[in-house]
N, C-alpha and C positions, 0 to 999 in steps of 0.2 A: 751462961750457957749449963743446963742441967745435965745428969746422968742420962735423962731419956733422950735429949737431943743426940749427946755423942752416942748412944746405943744405936738410935735410929740412923745415923751417918756410918757408923760402922756396917750396919746390916745392909744399907745401900751400897756402900763400898763391894760387898760381900757378894750382892746378888749382880752386880755389875761383873764382877770378876767371874761370876759361875756361867752368866749369859754369853760373856764375851769368849769362853772356850767351849761353848758347844756350837758344833758345825754339821751343816748338813751336806753331804757329797752326793752331788746330782749324777744322776745316769751319764755313761760314758766317759766319767772323770774317775780319778783316783787320787787321792791325798797322799805323800811319803811323809810321815812321822819320825821325828827322831826324838831321842830321851837322852838330856844331857850331853848332847854332841853326837850321838851315835845311832845308826839307824834301829829304830825301835818296831814300828809295823806300816802297814799301807793300809790306807781305809779305803773301802769300796762304796757303792752306793749306800745311803742310808745317812743315820744320826749317829754323832759322835762326841764323846766329849774327852777333852785334853787336861793333864795336870798342868795348873798354871806354875810358871815359871820355871817349870821342868822339861814338859812336852812344847815341841814347837813344829809347825807344818812346813817341811824343809821345801817341798816340791809339789805343784799342783800340774797332774799329768792328764793330757789328752787321749784317751783311748781308742778314739775313732780313726779311720783312714785318715792319712793326710798326704797331701801333695807338695813335692819340692821340687820347683821348677827353675833350672840352672841355664845361665847364660850360655851363647856359643861357646865351642871349646875348639881349638884348632888342633887337626889331627892330620895326620899324612899315611895316604893309602902305601900298599906294596908297591905300585907301580910311580912311587913319587909325585903323586897329586896333593896338593895341600888343600884343604878345606875346612870349613865350621860345621860344625853340627850341635844342635843343643837338645839336652835329654829331658824328659820329666819321668821323676822317680814316685811311685805310689808305695809308702809303708804304715806300718802300724806298730805301736809299742805294745809289746807281748809283756815283758816283765819290767816293772817299774824299777827296782831296787838296783836292777843291771844297768836301766837307762840312767838312773841317777848317778850311780857309782863306776859305771865302767868305762866312760869316758868324758873327758872335760868338756868338750864339746861336740857331741855326736852329731850335729846336723852338719858342721862344718866336716868334720870326717868323711861324712857319706858324700859330700861334694866333691872334696878331693879323691876320694876312693872311685867315684862315678867317671872323673874325668880319667885318672889313670886306666881303668878297666877299659872305659873307651877307646883309648889312644892304642893300648896293646890289639883289642880285636881288631881294629880298622887297618892297624898296621901289617896283619896277615892278610889282608882282601885287597883287589884290584878296585880299580873306579867302578867297573860296571858291576860286579859284585855287590860291591857297598850300595849301589844305588838300588838292587834287586833282590836285597838279602837283609830288608828291615828286620822282618819276623825273627830270621836266624840269630840277628844282632840283638833283637831285644830279649831273646830267651837266653842267650848267652851271660849278658848282664845281668838278668834277673837272678840267674843260678849264682852267681859269683858274689854279687852285692849281697844276697839272702845268706849265703856261707860266711862272709865276712862280717856282718852286722848282727850276728847270732850272740857274740860275747857283749853285746851292747843293749841287750833285750829287745831289739827292732826286727820284726820281719818284712822283707821287701817283697810287696806282692805282685808289683808290675813295673815294668821299663819301656817307655817309649821314645823312640826316636822323633822328636816334634819336626826338626828341618834339617836337611842335608844341603849345604850351600858350596857347590865346587867354585873354581875361580871362574873369572868372567868370560874369558875366552871358552872356555869348555861350556859355559852355560849358553853362550853363541852357538857353537857347534851342535850342541845337544837339541836347541830350537829350531836349528836349520834342519837336524834330522828328523824332528818331531813334524816340522811342517812339510817335509819330502815324504814321510811316512803317511801323513794325513792325504795328501795329494795323491799318493799310491793307492791309498784305501779308496777314497772319492773316486778315482778312474776305474777300481774294480767293480764299486758300487754302480757307477755309470754303465758300465759295459754289462754287469749282471743284470741290471734293469732293462738296458736295450733288448738283450738276449731274451728275457722273459717275455719282454712286449712282442718280440719277434715271435717267439713261441705261441704266445696266447694268440697273435693274429692269426697264424699259422692254423691252430687248433680250431679258431673260430669258422676259418673258411672250411676246414675240413670238414666240422661239424654241420656247417651249412650245407655242404655239398651232399654230406651224408643224408642230411634233412631232407635236401629238395630230392634225392635219389630215392628216399624212400617214400616222400610223398607221389613222386612219380610212379612206383612200384604200384603203393595202393591205388592210385587213380586208374592205373591199367587193369590192375585186379578187379577194381570195381567196376570199370567198362567191360571187361571179361564176363564178369558176373550178370552183367546186365542184360550182354546181348545172349549169353547163354539162359538165362530165365526167359528173356524175349523169344529165343528159338523153343524153348521148351513151352512156352504158351502158346506159340503159334501151331506146333505139333501137337500139342494137347486140342486146339481148336479145330485142326484140319482132322485129327483122329474122332473128335467127336462129330465133325460135320459128315464123316465118311459112316461112322456108325449110325448118324441119324439118317442118311440116304440108304443104308442098307437096311437097317429097320423099317424105313417106310416102303423099301421094294418088298421085304420079307411080309409087312402088314398089307401090301397091295396084293401081293400073291396068293395071301393066304385069303383075302376077302375075295379074290377072284374063285379062289377053291371053294370058299364056303358057297358061294353066288351059283357055281355050276353053270355058266352062260351057254347058250346054245351055240351049236355049230355056225350058225348063220352070223351071230353076233361076232364071233371071235372072225368070220371073214371079213364081216364089215370093217371090224379095227384092224384088220391086215391090209386093206384096200387103204384105209385112211393112212395107214404109215407107208405104204407103198406111194402115196402121193406126196407126202414128205418127202421122201428119197427122191422121186421123179423133179422135185422143183431145184434140187440142187443143181451144181456144176457138172455131175458124172455125165460122160457121152454114152456111157453103156448102163444097161440096168439088167440086171439077170433075175429073173421073176420064177420064184419057186413054182413047181407043176402044182401045187396045191393052189396057190393064187390063180394061176390060169384057169384051174376048172371053177373056182369061184366067179371069175371074171365072166366064164361062158354062163354059168349060173345065173349072173346078174344080168346077161344079155336077153336070157330065155325070160327073164322076171319081166324085163322091160318090155319084150314082144308081147307077153300075156296081157300087161297092164294098157298096152295101146288100144286104142278105141278102134274097134272094127270098121266104122265109117271114115276113118282117114288112111285104111288101105285102099 
């Protein structure tokens, strides 16, 4: 093996060492670097190079929000009811150095702290308050855990009580109570429905009667309007007829006046009128003196007109 081969091998080894010490930190990650066994720096997202045999990556840390789901923990309420509660803790690492060197096992510490805090809070509440105060319990636990985990570089963002499991006999009593409450609500809803149905039927009948009365009223108004209109038309017809008669009479009188009839014609017309009167059922007829003179005149005319041979 010649010098060139040895040099090539050394160069290859050197390149391998250099390449193996180049690291790319992905997003939402952080690398904790120690130099000669002591904390040196924290690498964030990007490309980094460490000195071979001197620097080492001590811990790779996830910076995203994480979830710790803990199994049910036995707790006792203020009124001495034993139950099981399991919790879910949402947290995020905010300080990589504190997280790496603040506690040996931070996750186990959070679990123990969560169980202790839960027992303390539930011990101050009765069963009913425990079942109806989830939000209050969650808020108190988050505040206590967040303050306790600050020295470990951890921020607790949210705590949720996932399940609250009371004893079996209490569950049976609660189920019976819930069943009774459902039946009560069902009865109330049924009664409300029947009440509303009765009200709607009554309102329907009332509206129907109102509509019928309104229709009858309109019908009577229309009939009255029709009768009124008929009487008005009839009165107008009679008035028109009377006016026509009066006009005809006036026209006849005017024509007579314009014609200036002789006294004899007037007398003859008077006799014709007298004849029509005599044909009636009256038993007495009073003849004006003027007509009597006319009758005498007619007799004289008749005698004059009689043939002398017949006398």
